[in-house]
C-alpha positions as CSV (number, residue, x, y, z in Angstrom):
1,X,-22.7,-13.9,7.5
2,X,-25.3,-16.4,6.3
3,X,-24.1,-20.0,6.3
4,X,-25.5,-20.5,2.8
5,X,-23.1,-17.9,1.4
6,X,-19.9,-19.2,3.0
7,X,-17.0,-20.6,1.1
8,X,-15.9,-23.9,2.8
9,X,-12.7,-25.8,2.9
10,X,-12.3,-29.6,3.5
11,X,-9.0,-31.3,4.2
12,X,-8.8,-35.1,4.4
13,X,-11.0,-37.0,1.9
14,X,-10.7,-40.5,3.3
15,X,-13.3,-43.1,4.1
16,X,-15.1,-40.6,6.3
17,X,-14.1,-37.3,5.0
18,X,-15.2,-37.9,1.4
19,X,-18.9,-38.5,2.0
20,X,-19.0,-35.7,4.6
21,X,-17.5,-33.3,2.1
22,X,-19.9,-34.6,-0.5
23,X,-22.9,-33.6,1.7
24,X,-21.7,-30.1,1.9
25,X,-21.2,-29.9,-1.9
26,X,-24.7,-31.4,-2.4
27,X,-26.1,-28.7,-0.2
28,X,-24.9,-26.1,-2.7
29,X,-21.8,-24.8,-0.9
30,X,-18.6,-23.8,-2.7
31,X,-15.9,-26.2,-1.5
32,X,-12.1,-25.9,-1.7
33,X,-10.5,-29.3,-1.0
34,X,-7.1,-30.9,-0.3
35,X,-6.1,-34.4,0.6
36,X,-2.9,-36.4,1.0
37,X,-3.7,-39.0,-1.6
38,X,-5.8,-39.0,-4.8
39,X,-9.0,-37.0,-4.6
40,X,-12.0,-39.5,-4.7
41,X,-13.8,-39.6,-8.0
42,X,-17.1,-38.2,-6.7
43,X,-15.3,-35.2,-5.3
44,X,-13.1,-34.7,-8.3
45,X,-16.1,-34.7,-10.6
46,X,-18.0,-32.3,-8.5
47,X,-18.0,-28.5,-8.3
48,X,-15.2,-28.5,-5.6
49,X,-12.0,-26.7,-6.3
50,X,-8.8,-28.8,-5.7
51,X,-6.0,-27.0,-3.9
52,X,-2.4,-28.1,-3.8
53,X,-1.8,-27.1,-0.2
54,X,-3.7,-26.8,3.1
55,X,-2.7,-23.1,3.1
56,X,-4.4,-22.7,-0.3
57,X,-7.7,-24.0,1.2
58,X,-7.5,-21.7,4.3
59,X,-6.8,-18.7,2.1
60,X,-9.9,-19.3,0.1
61,X,-12.4,-20.6,2.6
62,X,-14.3,-19.0,5.5
63,X,-14.7,-22.2,7.4
64,X,-12.1,-25.0,7.1
65,X,-13.0,-28.6,8.1
66,X,-10.4,-31.2,8.9
67,X,-10.9,-35.0,8.9
68,X,-7.5,-36.6,9.5
69,X,-6.3,-39.9,11.1
70,X,-4.3,-38.8,14.2
71,X,-2.9,-36.0,16.3
72,X,0.4,-35.6,14.4
73,X,-1.5,-35.4,11.1
74,X,-3.7,-32.6,12.4
75,X,-0.7,-30.7,13.8
76,X,1.2,-31.0,10.5
77,X,-1.8,-29.8,8.4
78,X,-2.4,-26.9,10.7
79,X,1.1,-25.7,11.5
80,X,3.5,-27.3,9.0
81,X,4.9,-25.6,5.9
82,X,2.1,-24.3,3.8
83,X,-0.3,-25.3,6.5
84,X,-3.7,-23.9,7.5
85,X,-2.4,-21.4,10.0
86,X,-0.3,-19.7,7.3
87,X,-3.4,-19.3,5.2
88,X,-5.4,-17.8,8.1
89,X,-3.2,-14.8,8.8
90,X,-5.1,-11.6,8.4
91,X,-8.3,-13.6,7.9
92,X,-10.3,-12.4,10.9
93,X,-13.6,-14.3,11.4
94,X,-12.4,-17.5,9.8
95,X,-13.1,-20.8,11.6
96,X,-11.2,-24.1,11.8
97,X,-13.3,-27.1,12.6
98,X,-11.3,-30.3,13.4
99,X,-13.6,-33.3,13.0
100,X,-10.7,-35.8,13.5
101,X,-10.5,-37.9,16.7
102,X,-7.3,-36.7,18.4
103,X,-5.8,-35.9,21.8
104,X,-7.9,-33.5,23.9
105,X,-4.7,-32.0,25.4
106,X,-3.2,-31.3,22.0
107,X,-6.5,-29.9,20.8
108,X,-6.5,-27.2,23.5
109,X,-3.0,-26.2,22.4
110,X,-4.1,-26.2,18.7
111,X,-7.1,-24.0,19.5
112,X,-4.9,-21.4,21.3
113,X,-2.4,-21.3,18.4
114,X,-5.2,-20.9,15.8
115,X,-6.9,-18.1,17.8
116,X,-3.5,-16.4,18.1
117,X,-3.5,-15.8,14.3
118,X,-7.0,-14.3,14.5
119,X,-9.2,-17.3,13.6
120,X,-11.7,-19.3,15.7
121,X,-11.5,-23.1,16.5
122,X,-14.0,-25.9,17.1
123,X,-13.1,-29.5,17.8
124,X,-16.0,-31.7,16.6
125,X,-15.1,-35.4,16.4
126,X,-17.8,-37.7,15.2
127,X,-19.2,-41.2,15.8
128,X,-21.1,-43.4,13.4
129,X,-18.5,-44.7,11.1
130,X,-18.6,-45.0,7.4
131,X,-22.3,-45.7,7.3
132,X,-23.0,-42.6,9.4
133,X,-20.8,-40.5,7.2
134,X,-22.5,-41.7,4.0
135,X,-26.0,-41.3,5.5
136,X,-25.4,-38.0,7.1
137,X,-26.4,-39.5,10.5
138,X,-23.2,-38.9,12.4
139,X,-23.2,-37.9,16.1
140,X,-21.1,-34.8,16.4
141,X,-19.5,-33.8,19.7
142,X,-18.2,-30.2,19.7
143,X,-15.9,-28.2,21.9
144,X,-15.5,-24.5,21.6
145,X,-17.3,-21.2,22.1
146,X,-21.1,-21.1,21.8
147,X,-21.1,-18.3,19.1
148,X,-18.7,-20.3,16.9
149,X,-20.8,-23.5,17.4
150,X,-24.0,-21.6,16.5
151,X,-22.3,-20.4,13.3
152,X,-21.2,-23.8,12.2
153,X,-24.2,-25.8,13.4
154,X,-26.2,-25.5,10.1
155,X,-23.2,-27.1,8.3
156,X,-23.0,-29.9,10.9
157,X,-26.7,-30.6,10.2
158,X,-25.7,-31.5,6.7
159,X,-23.4,-34.3,8.0
160,X,-25.1,-35.5,11.2
161,X,-28.1,-35.8,13.4
162,X,-27.1,-35.8,17.1
163,X,-25.1,-32.6,17.4
164,X,-24.0,-31.4,20.9
165,X,-21.9,-28.6,22.2
166,X,-20.2,-30.5,25.0
167,X,-18.1,-27.6,26.4
168,X,-14.9,-25.7,25.7
169,X,-12.1,-26.6,23.3
170,X,-11.0,-30.1,24.0
171,X,-14.2,-31.3,25.5
172,X,-15.5,-32.6,22.2
173,X,-12.4,-34.8,21.9
174,X,-12.9,-35.9,25.5
175,X,-16.4,-37.0,24.7
176,X,-15.2,-38.9,21.7
177,X,-12.6,-40.7,23.7
178,X,-15.4,-41.7,26.2
179,X,-17.4,-42.9,23.3
180,X,-14.6,-45.1,22.0
181,X,-14.2,-46.6,25.5
182,X,-17.9,-47.6,25.6
183,X,-17.9,-48.9,22.0
184,X,-14.7,-51.1,22.6
185,X,-16.1,-52.6,25.8
186,X,-19.5,-53.3,24.2
187,X,-17.8,-55.0,21.3
188,X,-15.8,-57.1,23.8
189,X,-19.0,-58.0,25.8
190,X,-21.0,-58.9,22.7
191,X,-18.0,-61.0,21.4
192,X,-17.7,-62.9,24.7
193,X,-21.5,-63.5,24.8
194,X,-21.7,-64.9,21.3
195,X,-18.6,-67.0,21.7
196,X,-20.0,-68.5,25.0
197,X,-23.5,-69.1,23.4
198,X,-22.0,-70.7,20.3
199,X,-19.6,-72.9,22.2
200,X,-22.5,-74.0,24.4
201,X,-24.3,-75.3,21.3
202,X,-26.8,-72.5,20.8
203,X,-27.4,-70.8,17.4
204,X,-25.6,-67.4,17.9
205,X,-28.0,-65.7,15.3
206,X,-31.0,-66.7,17.4
207,X,-29.3,-65.7,20.6
208,X,-28.7,-62.3,19.1
209,X,-32.3,-62.1,18.0
210,X,-33.5,-62.9,21.5
211,X,-31.2,-60.4,23.2
212,X,-32.2,-57.6,20.9
213,X,-35.6,-57.6,22.7
214,X,-34.2,-57.2,26.2
215,X,-32.0,-55.0,28.4
216,X,-28.8,-56.2,26.6
217,X,-29.9,-54.6,23.4
218,X,-27.5,-52.1,21.8
219,X,-26.3,-50.8,18.5
220,X,-23.2,-53.1,18.9
221,X,-25.5,-56.1,19.3
222,X,-27.5,-55.0,16.4
223,X,-24.7,-54.3,13.9
224,X,-21.5,-55.8,15.1
225,X,-22.9,-59.1,16.4
226,X,-24.3,-59.7,12.9
227,X,-20.8,-59.1,11.4
228,X,-19.3,-61.6,13.9
229,X,-21.9,-64.2,13.0
230,X,-21.7,-63.6,9.2
231,X,-17.8,-63.3,9.4
232,X,-17.9,-60.0,7.5
233,X,-15.0,-58.0,8.8
234,X,-14.5,-55.5,6.0
235,X,-13.8,-52.2,7.8
236,X,-16.5,-49.7,8.7
237,X,-14.0,-48.6,11.3
238,X,-10.6,-50.2,11.3
239,X,-9.0,-51.8,14.4
240,X,-5.9,-49.7,13.9
241,X,-8.0,-46.5,14.3
242,X,-9.8,-47.8,17.4
243,X,-6.4,-48.7,18.9
244,X,-5.3,-45.1,18.3
245,X,-8.4,-43.8,20.2
246,X,-7.8,-46.2,23.1
247,X,-4.2,-45.1,23.3
248,X,-5.6,-41.6,23.8
249,X,-7.8,-42.9,26.5
250,X,-5.1,-44.8,28.3
251,X,-2.5,-42.1,28.1
252,X,-4.9,-39.4,29.4
253,X,-6.0,-41.8,32.1
254,X,-2.3,-42.1,33.3
255,X,-2.0,-38.3,33.4
256,X,-5.2,-38.1,35.4
257,X,-4.4,-41.0,37.7
258,X,-7.5,-42.9,36.6
259,X,-7.5,-46.7,36.2
260,X,-9.3,-48.0,33.1
261,X,-8.7,-51.8,33.5
262,X,-11.2,-53.0,30.9
263,X,-10.2,-50.4,28.4
264,X,-6.6,-51.8,28.7
265,X,-8.0,-55.3,28.2
266,X,-9.8,-54.3,25.1
267,X,-6.6,-52.7,23.7
268,X,-4.7,-55.9,24.3
269,X,-7.4,-57.9,22.4
270,X,-7.0,-55.4,19.5
271,X,-3.3,-55.9,19.7
272,X,-3.7,-59.6,19.4
273,X,-5.8,-59.1,16.2
274,X,-3.1,-56.8,14.8
275,X,-0.5,-59.5,15.5
276,X,-2.5,-61.8,13.3
277,X,-2.7,-59.3,10.4
278,X,-5.9,-57.6,11.5
279,X,-5.0,-53.9,11.7
280,X,-7.3,-53.3,8.8
281,X,-10.2,-55.5,10.0
282,X,-13.4,-53.9,11.2
283,X,-13.3,-53.4,15.0
284,X,-15.9,-56.1,15.4
285,X,-13.0,-58.4,14.4
286,X,-12.0,-58.2,18.1
287,X,-14.0,-61.5,18.4
288,X,-11.2,-63.3,16.5
289,X,-8.8,-62.7,19.4
290,X,-11.2,-64.3,21.8
291,X,-11.9,-67.1,19.3
292,X,-8.2,-67.8,19.1
293,X,-8.0,-68.2,22.9
294,X,-11.0,-70.5,22.9
295,X,-9.9,-72.4,19.8
296,X,-13.5,-72.1,18.7
297,X,-15.3,-69.8,16.2
298,X,-18.6,-68.1,16.6
299,X,-21.0,-70.1,14.4
300,X,-18.9,-73.2,14.5
301,X,-20.9,-76.4,15.3
302,X,-20.0,-77.4,18.8
303,X,-19.1,-81.0,19.4
304,X,-21.5,-83.0,21.5
C-alpha cells in the first residue's frame, strides 16, 4: 500500500507529539488522534479526526504513532482498557510505531504482544527536542524488521532528517538511552567549563565563542552553553524527562553488570536541581546545581 494513501493515528499530542503530528497532517495524510489532555489548537483546527479512546484510533488507522512520556504510559495506552491492542485485533498489516523514549526491555515485550494480535511493531525514539520536532529535523533511531521500517520511512521523513534502522525491536530504544547518556555528560562538561572560566574572571560568552572553533565544539556548546550564559532555562527538554532516561540507563546497566559512574553523577546533579524546584527547567539548568556548590553563577563578575 502506498504511504500517501494510508490512514494514520497519533496518540500523545504534547510538546513533541503535537508538531510531529502536524507535519503528517501538512503532508496531506488523514489523521486520527487521541491525547490525555486537551487537543492543541493547531491540531483541533486541522483536518484531523479526534477519537475518544486509543482503541478508536487503532481501529481507524493503518499506522499508529505513539509519543508518550514513559514506559507505564505506553503500556497503558497499548494494553489497557480500550487500548491500541484492542483496536488492532483482526487488523492484519497494521503497524504500531512507538516514538516515545522508554525501556528497551519493556519494548521487546510490547513488540511480541502487539505482533501476537496480528500487527507489526517499530520502536523509533527521537532526539532533537522541541526545536527538532517543530522543524522536522529530528534524529530517529528505529528498531524492528526491515520491511516494516521501509514502509514507515516515508512518514519518518516528514518528521526528521537523520533516520536509522539500528536493529531489531528494542535496539532503537537502546540507541536513545545511549544518546541521553552522551547528552547529559556533555551538558555537565560544558557547565563545568563555563563555571570554571567565569569564576576565573573570563567572559563565558567569549570563551564559548573561542571553543566553538576547536575540538571541544559540540551542539551542546552551541545551544545549551548559550542558555547557561543567558539564563534562559525554559524547557526545550525538561530535567524530569532526562532523569527518566538516565534511570533507564542506570537500571539497565545494573542488569548488564556495567558501571556508568559519570551517568550516575549527572543524575545526582539533576536530582539536586529537582530539589530546588527545577524538574521543569530545561536540562541545561544542570549548571545551577554546580553553581550552588561553587556559590558562584556563570556570568557573575568574579571578585578580584
